[in-house]
C-alpha positions as protocol buffer text, in pm:
chain_id: "A"
residue {
  index: 1
  type: MET
  ca { x: 31158 y: 9869 z: 17209 }
}
residue {
  index: 2
  type: SER
  ca { x: 30833 y: 9913 z: 17023 }
}
residue {
  index: 3
  type: ARG
  ca { x: 30670 y: 10228 z: 16900 }
}
residue {
  index: 4
  type: PHE
  ca { x: 30450 y: 10236 z: 17209 }
}
residue {
  index: 5
  type: GLY
  ca { x: 30578 y: 10209 z: 17564 }
}
residue {
  index: 6
  type: ASP
  ca { x: 30566 y: 9915 z: 17799 }
}
residue {
  index: 7
  type: LYS
  ca { x: 30261 y: 10048 z: 17983 }
}
residue {
  index: 8
  type: PHE
  ca { x: 30069 y: 10070 z: 17657 }
}
residue {
  index: 9
  type: GLN
  ca { x: 30153 y: 9712 z: 17564 }
}
residue {
  index: 10
  type: LYS
  ca { x: 30057 y: 9579 z: 17907 }
}
residue {
  index: 11
  type: ARG
  ca { x: 29729 y: 9769 z: 17898 }
}
residue {
  index: 12
  type: ALA
  ca { x: 29656 y: 9643 z: 17544 }
}
residue {
  index: 13
  type: ALA
  ca { x: 29725 y: 9282 z: 17645 }
}
residue {
  index: 14
  type: ARG
  ca { x: 29501 y: 9316 z: 17950 }
}
residue {
  index: 15
  type: VAL
  ca { x: 29218 y: 9460 z: 17740 }
}
residue {
  index: 16
  type: ARG
  ca { x: 29249 y: 9186 z: 17476 }
}
residue {
  index: 17
  type: TYR
  ca { x: 29245 y: 8917 z: 17746 }
}
residue {
  index: 18
  type: ARG
  ca { x: 28930 y: 9057 z: 17905 }
}
residue {
  index: 19
  type: ILE
  ca { x: 28760 y: 9092 z: 17567 }
}
residue {
  index: 20
  type: SER
  ca { x: 28840 y: 8733 z: 17470 }
}
residue {
  index: 21
  type: CYS
  ca { x: 28699 y: 8609 z: 17800 }
}
residue {
  index: 22
  type: ALA
  ca { x: 28381 y: 8814 z: 17774 }
}
residue {
  index: 23
  type: GLU
  ca { x: 28324 y: 8794 z: 17400 }
}
residue {
  index: 24
  type: ARG
  ca { x: 28091 y: 8490 z: 17368 }
}
residue {
  index: 25
  type: GLY
  ca { x: 28014 y: 8523 z: 16999 }
}
residue {
  index: 26
  type: ARG
  ca { x: 28011 y: 8900 z: 16968 }
}
residue {
  index: 27
  type: LEU
  ca { x: 28203 y: 9094 z: 16708 }
}
residue {
  index: 28
  type: ARG
  ca { x: 28481 y: 9332 z: 16807 }
}
residue {
  index: 29
  type: LEU
  ca { x: 28482 y: 9709 z: 16751 }
}
residue {
  index: 30
  type: SER
  ca { x: 28851 y: 9791 z: 16737 }
}
residue {
  index: 31
  type: VAL
  ca { x: 28993 y: 10143 z: 16763 }
}
residue {
  index: 32
  type: PHE
  ca { x: 29330 y: 10267 z: 16643 }
}
residue {
  index: 33
  type: ARG
  ca { x: 29441 y: 10622 z: 16707 }
}
residue {
  index: 34
  type: SER
  ca { x: 29734 y: 10799 z: 16546 }
}
residue {
  index: 35
  type: GLN
  ca { x: 29854 y: 11156 z: 16583 }
}
residue {
  index: 36
  type: ARG
  ca { x: 29639 y: 11281 z: 16294 }
}
residue {
  index: 37
  type: HIS
  ca { x: 29360 y: 11026 z: 16244 }
}
residue {
  index: 38
  type: ILE
  ca { x: 29135 y: 10778 z: 16421 }
}
residue {
  index: 39
  type: TYR
  ca { x: 29021 y: 10447 z: 16275 }
}
residue {
  index: 40
  type: ALA
  ca { x: 28747 y: 10201 z: 16376 }
}
residue {
  index: 41
  type: GLN
  ca { x: 28673 y: 9850 z: 16248 }
}
residue {
  index: 42
  type: VAL
  ca { x: 28415 y: 9585 z: 16322 }
}
residue {
  index: 43
  type: ILE
  ca { x: 28603 y: 9255 z: 16317 }
}
residue {
  index: 44
  type: ASP
  ca { x: 28482 y: 8895 z: 16322 }
}
residue {
  index: 45
  type: ASP
  ca { x: 28764 y: 8710 z: 16499 }
}
residue {
  index: 46
  type: LYS
  ca { x: 28627 y: 8363 z: 16423 }
}
residue {
  index: 47
  type: LYS
  ca { x: 28637 y: 8423 z: 16047 }
}
residue {
  index: 48
  type: ALA
  ca { x: 28930 y: 8668 z: 16067 }
}
residue {
  index: 49
  type: THR
  ca { x: 28752 y: 8925 z: 15852 }
}
residue {
  index: 50
  type: THR
  ca { x: 28668 y: 9293 z: 15878 }
}
residue {
  index: 51
  type: LEU
  ca { x: 28298 y: 9356 z: 15822 }
}
residue {
  index: 52
  type: CYS
  ca { x: 28310 y: 9735 z: 15806 }
}
residue {
  index: 53
  type: ALA
  ca { x: 28549 y: 10018 z: 15877 }
}
residue {
  index: 54
  type: ALA
  ca { x: 28547 y: 10395 z: 15914 }
}
residue {
  index: 55
  type: SER
  ca { x: 28814 y: 10657 z: 15966 }
}
residue {
  index: 56
  type: THR
  ca { x: 28877 y: 11027 z: 15948 }
}
residue {
  index: 57
  type: LYS
  ca { x: 29030 y: 10965 z: 15605 }
}
residue {
  index: 58
  type: ASP
  ca { x: 28691 y: 10879 z: 15452 }
}
residue {
  index: 59
  type: LYS
  ca { x: 28594 y: 11118 z: 15174 }
}
residue {
  index: 60
  type: GLY
  ca { x: 28233 y: 11164 z: 15287 }
}
residue {
  index: 61
  type: LEU
  ca { x: 28311 y: 11318 z: 15626 }
}
residue {
  index: 62
  type: ASP
  ca { x: 28450 y: 11656 z: 15508 }
}
residue {
  index: 63
  type: LEU
  ca { x: 28643 y: 11736 z: 15825 }
}
residue {
  index: 64
  type: LYS
  ca { x: 28851 y: 12050 z: 15862 }
}
residue {
  index: 65
  type: LYS
  ca { x: 29067 y: 11895 z: 16134 }
}
residue {
  index: 66
  type: THR
  ca { x: 29100 y: 11520 z: 16171 }
}
residue {
  index: 67
  type: SER
  ca { x: 29261 y: 11506 z: 16513 }
}
residue {
  index: 68
  type: THR
  ca { x: 28974 y: 11648 z: 16720 }
}
residue {
  index: 69
  type: VAL
  ca { x: 28709 y: 11501 z: 16945 }
}
residue {
  index: 70
  type: GLN
  ca { x: 28440 y: 11610 z: 16697 }
}
residue {
  index: 71
  type: ALA
  ca { x: 28614 y: 11411 z: 16423 }
}
residue {
  index: 72
  type: ALA
  ca { x: 28614 y: 11105 z: 16649 }
}
residue {
  index: 73
  type: GLU
  ca { x: 28241 y: 11151 z: 16711 }
}
residue {
  index: 74
  type: SER
  ca { x: 28171 y: 11161 z: 16339 }
}
residue {
  index: 75
  type: VAL
  ca { x: 28373 y: 10842 z: 16290 }
}
residue {
  index: 76
  type: GLY
  ca { x: 28171 y: 10679 z: 16570 }
}
residue {
  index: 77
  type: THR
  ca { x: 27839 y: 10765 z: 16406 }
}
residue {
  index: 78
  type: LEU
  ca { x: 27972 y: 10649 z: 16068 }
}
residue {
  index: 79
  type: ILE
  ca { x: 28093 y: 10312 z: 16201 }
}
residue {
  index: 80
  type: ALA
  ca { x: 27758 y: 10260 z: 16377 }
}
residue {
  index: 81
  type: GLU
  ca { x: 27572 y: 10333 z: 16055 }
}
residue {
  index: 82
  type: ARG
  ca { x: 27791 y: 10097 z: 15851 }
}
residue {
  index: 83
  type: ALA
  ca { x: 27768 y: 9825 z: 16114 }
}
residue {
  index: 84
  type: ARG
  ca { x: 27389 y: 9845 z: 16122 }
}
residue {
  index: 85
  type: THR
  ca { x: 27373 y: 9814 z: 15744 }
}
residue {
  index: 86
  type: ALA
  ca { x: 27596 y: 9506 z: 15774 }
}
residue {
  index: 87
  type: GLY
  ca { x: 27351 y: 9359 z: 16027 }
}
residue {
  index: 88
  type: VAL
  ca { x: 27558 y: 9409 z: 16341 }
}
residue {
  index: 89
  type: GLU
  ca { x: 27398 y: 9542 z: 16658 }
}
residue {
  index: 90
  type: LYS
  ca { x: 27602 y: 9397 z: 16947 }
}
residue {
  index: 91
  type: VAL
  ca { x: 27979 y: 9436 z: 16966 }
}
residue {
  index: 92
  type: VAL
  ca { x: 28259 y: 9427 z: 17220 }
}
residue {
  index: 93
  type: PHE
  ca { x: 28454 y: 9753 z: 17240 }
}
residue {
  index: 94
  type: ASP
  ca { x: 28828 y: 9702 z: 17197 }
}
residue {
  index: 95
  type: ARG
  ca { x: 29004 y: 10022 z: 17294 }
}
residue {
  index: 96
  type: GLY
  ca { x: 29344 y: 9861 z: 17250 }
}
residue {
  index: 97
  type: GLY
  ca { x: 29593 y: 10016 z: 17486 }
}
residue {
  index: 98
  type: TYR
  ca { x: 29432 y: 10359 z: 17473 }
}
residue {
  index: 99
  type: ARG
  ca { x: 29265 y: 10503 z: 17778 }
}
residue {
  index: 100
  type: TYR
  ca { x: 28889 y: 10545 z: 17768 }
}
residue {
  index: 101
  type: HIS
  ca { x: 28917 y: 10921 z: 17755 }
}
residue {
  index: 102
  type: GLY
  ca { x: 28889 y: 11199 z: 17499 }
}
residue {
  index: 103
  type: LYS
  ca { x: 28873 y: 11080 z: 17138 }
}
residue {
  index: 104
  type: VAL
  ca { x: 28828 y: 10711 z: 17220 }
}
residue {
  index: 105
  type: LYS
  ca { x: 28544 y: 10790 z: 17459 }
}
residue {
  index: 106
  type: ALA
  ca { x: 28380 y: 11024 z: 17205 }
}
residue {
  index: 107
  type: LEU
  ca { x: 28395 y: 10755 z: 16936 }
}
residue {
  index: 108
  type: ALA
  ca { x: 28242 y: 10496 z: 17170 }
}
residue {
  index: 109
  type: GLU
  ca { x: 27959 y: 10720 z: 17286 }
}
residue {
  index: 110
  type: ALA
  ca { x: 27876 y: 10825 z: 16929 }
}
residue {
  index: 111
  type: ALA
  ca { x: 27867 y: 10459 z: 16824 }
}
residue {
  index: 112
  type: ARG
  ca { x: 27627 y: 10389 z: 17111 }
}
residue {
  index: 113
  type: LYS
  ca { x: 27404 y: 10677 z: 17004 }
}
residue {
  index: 114
  type: GLY
  ca { x: 27417 y: 10541 z: 16649 }
}
residue {
  index: 115
  type: GLY
  ca { x: 27263 y: 10212 z: 16759 }
}
residue {
  index: 116
  type: LEU
  ca { x: 27546 y: 9979 z: 16856 }
}
residue {
  index: 117
  type: SER
  ca { x: 27525 y: 9818 z: 17197 }
}
residue {
  index: 118
  type: PHE
  ca { x: 27832 y: 9722 z: 17399 }
}
């Protein structure tokens, strides 16, 4: 059995399928969440490259706690800023198998406020 449960894997597969059907040339904003940190990447699937990334491990954030909703919001604003400097404005949000709740939702809403549209 994998690190995540069966429900997580089914949910992740369903999300990836829906994203691939609805993508139509957009880049993908992928989120990975661990117990201590949260990571976000803007990925070009056609070229198989990562255009920009942000996480709670970045030196410039100066977070006291990295596993909070406020930390996820700061990562969302940082990824939006880096994506805009890379020339990206429209993305598809890939939440993986995580529920759109708490830290994942905070990251997405902060990225929207930062100028990304999805």
